[in-house]
C-alpha positions in Angstrom: 1.2 130.9 1.2 -1.6 133.6 2.3 -2.9 132.9 -1.5 -3.2 129.3 -0.9 -5.4 130.1 2.4 -7.7 131.6 0.0 -7.8 129.0 -2.3 -9.4 126.5 -0.1 -11.8 124.1 -1.5 -12.8 122.0 1.5 -13.5 122.9 5.0 -11.9 119.9 6.6 -8.1 119.4 6.4 -7.5 115.8 4.9 -4.8 115.3 7.6 -3.3 116.3 10.8 0.8 116.8 10.2 3.5 116.2 12.3 3.8 119.1 14.8 6.8 118.3 16.1 9.3 119.4 19.4 11.0 122.9 19.5 14.1 122.8 18.3 17.4 123.3 20.1 18.9 125.3 17.2 17.0 127.6 15.2 15.9 126.2 11.5 15.8 130.0 9.6 13.8 130.2 6.8 13.0 126.4 6.1 11.2 126.0 9.3 9.4 129.3 9.2 8.2 127.6 5.5 7.3 124.2 7.3 5.6 126.2 10.2 3.4 127.7 7.5 2.6 124.3 5.1 1.8 122.6 8.2 -0.3 125.5 9.6 -2.2 125.8 6.1 -2.7 121.5 6.0 -4.0 121.3 9.2 -6.1 123.8 9.4 -10.0 124.1 9.0 -10.6 126.0 5.4 -12.7 129.2 6.1 -12.3 130.5 2.8 -13.9 127.5 1.2 -17.4 128.2 0.0 -18.6 125.1 1.7 -18.1 126.5 4.8 -21.4 127.0 6.1 -21.2 126.1 9.7 -20.2 128.7 12.3 -19.8 132.7 12.5 -16.5 132.6 11.1 -15.0 133.6 7.8 -11.9 133.9 6.2 -11.1 137.9 6.2 -11.1 139.8 3.2 -7.6 140.0 1.6 -7.0 143.6 2.5 -7.7 142.6 6.0 -5.2 140.0 6.0 -2.4 142.2 4.8 -3.3 145.4 7.0 -2.9 143.3 10.0 0.3 141.7 9.1 1.2 145.6 9.1 -0.5 146.4 12.0 1.3 143.5 13.9 4.6 144.7 12.7 4.1 148.3 13.6 2.6 147.4 17.1 1.2 150.2 18.0 -0.8 150.2 21.4 -3.9 151.7 22.0 -3.5 152.4 25.5 -1.5 155.6 25.2 -2.4 158.1 22.3 1.4 158.7 22.3 2.0 154.9 21.3 -0.6 154.9 18.3 -1.4 158.6 17.3 -2.7 157.5 14.3 -4.8 154.4 15.2 -6.4 156.6 17.9 -7.8 158.7 15.3 -8.9 155.8 13.5 -10.5 154.1 15.9 -12.4 157.3 17.2 -13.3 157.7 13.4 -14.8 154.2 12.9 -16.5 154.1 16.2 -18.2 157.7 15.3 -19.3 156.3 11.8 -20.5 152.9 12.5 -22.2 154.2 15.7 -24.3 156.7 12.6 -25.1 154.1 10.7 -26.2 151.7 13.4 -28.7 154.7 14.2 -27.0 155.7 17.3 -27.4 159.3 18.1 -24.5 161.9 18.9 -24.6 161.3 22.7 -23.3 158.0 22.4 -19.3 156.8 22.9 -17.4 154.0 22.2 -14.6 151.7 21.9 -12.9 148.8 20.7 -12.6 145.5 22.6 -10.7 142.1 21.5 -14.1 139.9 20.9 -17.9 139.7 21.2 -17.3 138.4 25.1 -15.0 141.0 26.4 -17.4 143.6 24.7 -20.6 141.9 26.5 -18.6 142.0 29.4 -17.3 145.6 29.3 -21.1 146.6 28.2 -22.5 144.8 31.5 -20.1 146.0 33.7 -21.1 149.6 33.0 -24.5 148.5 33.4 -24.1 147.4 36.6 -22.2 150.5 38.0 -18.5 150.0 36.6 -15.9 150.6 38.6 -18.0 152.2 41.2 -20.8 150.8 43.4 -18.7 147.4 43.5 -19.9 146.4 46.9 -23.7 146.7 45.6 -23.5 144.1 43.0 -25.4 141.6 45.1 -28.3 143.8 44.5 -27.9 143.5 40.7 -30.5 141.4 38.7 -30.0 139.8 35.0 -33.0 139.3 32.6 -31.7 137.8 29.2 -33.6 135.5 26.5 -33.1 131.9 26.1 -31.2 132.8 22.5 -28.9 134.9 24.4 -25.1 134.2 24.3 -22.9 131.8 26.6 -20.8 135.0 27.1 -23.4 136.9 29.0 -23.8 134.1 31.5 -20.0 134.3 31.5 -20.1 138.0 32.3 -22.9 137.5 35.4 -20.3 135.0 36.9 -17.4 137.6 36.2 -19.6 140.3 37.8 -20.4 138.6 40.9 -24.3 138.5 39.8 -25.6 135.4 41.6 -27.3 132.6 39.6 -30.4 133.5 41.4 -30.5 136.7 40.0 -30.0 135.5 36.6 -33.6 135.5 35.0 -34.4 133.7 31.6 -37.1 135.1 30.1 -39.7 132.9 28.4 -40.2 133.4 24.5 -40.6 131.8 21.3 -39.5 129.1 19.5 -36.5 130.3 18.7 -35.9 131.7 22.3 -36.8 135.4 21.9 -38.1 136.9 24.7 -41.9 137.5 25.5 -42.5 141.2 26.4 -45.2 140.4 28.3 -43.6 137.8 30.6 -40.4 140.1 30.3 -42.9 143.1 31.8 -44.1 140.2 34.7 -40.5 139.5 35.5 -39.4 142.9 35.9 -42.5 144.2 37.5 -41.7 141.2 40.4 -37.9 142.1 40.9 -36.8 143.8 43.6 -33.2 144.3 42.3 -31.9 147.7 42.9 -30.1 147.4 39.7 -32.0 145.9 36.5 -30.2 145.1 33.4 -32.2 143.5 30.5 -30.4 141.9 27.4 -31.6 142.0 24.0 -30.5 139.9 21.0 -29.8 141.0 17.6 -28.5 137.8 15.6 -28.7 134.9 18.1 -25.8 132.4 18.0 -28.0 129.4 17.1 -30.4 130.9 14.6 -29.6 134.3 14.1 -32.7 135.4 15.5 -33.5 139.2 16.2 -35.5 140.3 19.1 -38.3 142.9 19.2 -35.4 145.9 20.1 -37.7 149.0 20.4 -40.3 146.8 22.6 -37.6 145.6 24.8 -36.5 149.1 25.4 -40.0 150.6 26.2 -40.2 147.8 28.7 -37.2 148.3 30.2 -37.4 152.5 30.0 -40.7 151.7 32.0 -39.1 149.5 34.8 -35.8 151.7 35.0 -33.7 148.6 33.6 -30.3 149.2 31.6 -30.9 147.6 27.9 -28.0 146.1 26.7 -28.2 145.0 23.0 -26.0 142.0 21.9 -25.4 142.6 18.4 -22.2 141.0 17.7 -23.5 139.4 14.7 -26.2 141.5 13.6 -24.6 144.6 14.0 -23.7 144.4 10.3 -27.0 145.3 9.5 -25.4 149.0 10.0 -24.4 148.5 6.2 -27.7 146.6 5.2 -29.9 148.6 2.1 -32.9 146.7 2.7 -33.1 145.4 6.5 -32.3 148.3 8.5 -35.9 147.9 10.0 -34.2 145.6 12.2 -32.1 147.7 14.0 -35.5 150.1 15.0 -35.2 150.7 18.6 -31.1 150.5 18.6 -30.6 154.1 20.3 -33.1 153.5 22.9 -30.8 150.9 24.3 -28.3 151.9 27.0 -25.3 150.0 25.4 -24.7 148.4 22.2 -21.9 145.7 21.3 -20.9 144.8 17.3 -18.6 142.4 16.3 -16.9 143.1 12.9 -14.9 139.8 12.8 -18.2 138.0 12.3 -19.8 139.5 9.1 -17.7 142.4 8.2 -15.0 140.1 7.2 -12.1 141.1 9.4 -9.8 138.8 11.7 -10.6 137.9 15.1 -10.8 139.3 17.8 -12.6 142.8 17.1 -15.5 144.4 18.3 -17.1 147.4 19.6 -19.1 148.3 22.8 -21.3 152.0 22.9 -22.8 153.0 25.7 -25.4 156.1 25.5 -24.4 159.5 27.2 -20.7 160.1 27.2 -20.9 161.4 30.8 -22.2 157.7 31.8 -19.4 156.1 29.6 -16.8 158.2 31.0 -18.4 157.9 34.6 -18.7 154.0 34.4 -16.0 152.9 32.3 -13.0 155.2 33.0 -9.8 155.1 34.9 -6.9 157.3 35.5 -3.6 156.4 33.4 -1.1 157.6 35.6 2.1 155.9 33.4 1.3 159.2 31.0 0.5 162.3 32.1 0.4 164.2 29.0 -3.2 165.3 29.4 -4.2 163.6 26.0 -7.1 161.4 25.6 -6.1 158.2 25.7 -8.1 155.4 24.1 -7.0 153.0 27.3 -8.6 154.8 29.5 -11.9 153.2 29.1 -12.8 150.2 29.5 -11.4 146.7 30.9 -8.9 146.4 28.2 -5.1 147.8 28.7 -2.9 147.3 25.7 -4.6 146.3 22.6 -3.8 146.5 19.0 -4.8 148.7 16.4 -7.9 147.0 15.1 -9.9 149.9 14.1 -7.2 150.2 11.4 -7.4 146.8 10.0 -11.5 147.0 9.7 -10.9 151.0 8.6 -8.6 149.2 5.5 -11.2 146.7 4.5 -14.2 149.5 4.3 -11.9 151.6 2.3 -10.9 149.0 -0.1 -14.5 147.7 -0.4 -16.4 150.4 0.4 -19.5 151.0 2.6 -22.0 150.2 -0.4 -20.7 146.8 -1.1 -20.1 145.5 2.3 -24.4 146.4 2.5 -25.0 144.2 -0.9 -23.0 141.4 0.8 -25.0 141.9 3.7 -28.4 141.6 1.8 -26.9 139.0 -0.8 -26.6 136.6 2.3 -29.9 137.0 4.1 -31.2 136.5 0.2 -29.5 133.5 0.2 -30.7 132.0 3.5 -34.5 132.9 2.1 -33.5 131.0 -0.8 -32.1 128.0 1.4 -35.5 127.8 3.6 -37.3 127.5 0.1 -35.3 124.8 -1.2 -35.9 123.2 2.4 -39.1 123.3 2.5 -39.8 121.2 -0.7 -37.5 118.8 0.1 -38.6 115.3 0.4 -36.2 114.4 3.2 -34.9 118.0 4.9 -37.1 120.5 6.7 -36.2 124.2 8.0 -36.9 124.4 11.5 -38.0 128.1 11.5 -37.7 131.2 8.8 -34.4 133.0 9.0 -34.5 136.4 10.3 -30.8 136.9 9.1 -27.8 134.7 7.0 -28.5 131.7 9.7 -30.9 128.6 9.2 -31.6 125.1 11.1 -32.7 122.3 9.6 -32.8 118.7 10.1 -34.3 115.5 8.7 -38.0 115.4 8.5 -38.3 112.1 10.6 -35.9 113.7 13.2 -34.0 110.6 13.6 -30.6 112.1 15.6 -28.8 109.1 15.1 -29.1 109.9 11.1 -28.2 113.3 11.7 -25.3 112.3 13.3 -23.9 110.0 10.9 -24.7 112.2 7.7 -22.8 115.2 9.6 -19.7 113.0 9.9 -19.7 112.5 6.2 -19.8 116.3 5.3 -16.7 118.5 4.7 -14.8 115.8 2.8 -13.5 116.0 -0.6 -14.7 119.6 -1.1 -18.5 119.1 -0.1 -20.2 121.4 1.8 -20.2 121.3 5.9 -22.5 122.8 8.4 -22.4 122.3 12.0 -24.2 119.8 14.4 -26.1 122.1 17.2 -28.4 121.5 19.9 -31.8 123.6 20.6 -33.8 122.9 23.2 -32.5 118.9 23.6 -33.0 118.3 20.0 -30.3 118.1 17.8 -30.4 120.2 14.4 -28.1 121.3 11.4 -27.1 124.6 11.2 -26.0 126.7 8.4 -24.3 130.1 8.5 -24.4 131.5 4.9 -21.1 134.4 5.2 -18.9 133.4 2.5 -18.9 136.0 -0.5 -18.2 132.4 -2.7 -21.4 130.5 -1.6 -24.3 130.3 -3.7 -27.5 128.1 -4.4 -25.3 125.3 -6.4 -23.4 125.3 -3.1 -26.7 124.9 -1.2 -27.9 122.0 -3.9 -25.0 120.1 -3.3 -25.2 120.2 0.7 -28.5 118.8 -0.1 -27.7 116.4 -2.2 -24.8 115.2 0.4 -27.3 114.8 3.2 -29.6 112.7 0.8 -26.8 110.5 0.1 -25.4 110.2 3.6 -29.2 109.3 5.0 -29.7 106.4 1.9 
C-alpha cells in the first residue's frame, strides 16, 4: 500500500470511494485494508511528478517509515524522561540546521507543529512572551503584502488590534519597500514594534532583503522575525546561500522542513536570538516532572509534541546534506528553465522572475474565464497540475516545483495541456 502511494501517476483522484458508517462490530484486517484502499484511491497524488501546484510533496520513503516508528514508540517531547533520545536528536538538529542557516551559537530554538504555530510562537516571543501581557495593546506589527496569512492570524491571537497591523507597500511581488518601512517605523508610537520579513512567499516564492530589513529594524528598536518556512531549505543550498544574508541579524526565524525537506507535515523549527531571551520569553515551569532535567516541553506554546526531529534526522542521514542541497538547487534551476520556456511561448507568459522554485504565469491575453476553464482540465489522466491563485485581484496560475521526479518534459506537457485547453 505504501509503495502504491509513491507510484501515483496523476495528482487528481479519478473518483471518490464510498466512506461508509462506523461499524458496530470490528472488521479486522479486512476493514483496515479497505480503509487503506479507499484512502489511496480518493487522495491527491502528491508523489506524482505532475503535482506542481502547492508547497506540498510526498515525503521521502525514509521519512514515512521513520514516522511510523515514531508513532509506534509515541515518545512525548514534553518531558525528557518520556523522550530521552528524541530530546537529544531535537537539540542536535536545531543546532545543526541553525548553523547551516548562518545563525550564531547564541540562538536557541524549539520544534513546533507546522509553520503557523512556528510563526505564532516567534511573534509571541516578539511581543513579550509570557510576560507583559497587559501591554499587548501597545504593540505594532509591520509586514509586507506577501506575508503568509498565518502572520495576520497570529496578530489576532496575540491581541494586536487590526489598526496596529501595518502592511508596508512594496514591489510587484509584495516585498516591502525599505524606505516605506523606515517611514512607517519612524511614525509609529508603539511601545513594541515587530517587523516581519519573508524568505520564500507563498504565492511567488519571493525573497526579501533580510539584511536591509535587519538594519532598519535595529535602527528603530524593532524586533525582526523572518518567516523562512519555505525558504529555510536554502540552509542546504550550494549556490543560493546569498539569499540568507542578514539572517543572523534578525531576532527570530521560523523554518518548515515539511515544505522542501521532504518530511511529513507538520514539522517546523523556530529560533530566537539570545538564549537568555529565548528562555525568558518562551519558558514555563513544568511541575509535573521535578527531575531538574532540561525538558524540551518547557519552551514554546505547545505541551505534548511528537518526535518530529527524529523523522527529519532520519531523512538527512539517509540522503545526506549534499544531496539535499543538490535537490534544492535543481528545483530552483528548473523554475528558471520554466521561466525561459514561458517567456518564449505564444500563449502563456510568466508574471515574474523566480527567486526560488515557484513561478506564476497566465495567458498573455489575461482572459480569466479561459484560465478557470483551463485549470479545470488539468490533473486528469496523468496531466500535470498547477494551482489557481489570486494576486492583487488578478487570477494567475501558480507552479511549485518540488518533486525530485519533475523535469522539463513535465513542464512541456503542462504547457501543451494549457494550449489545448485554450483552443
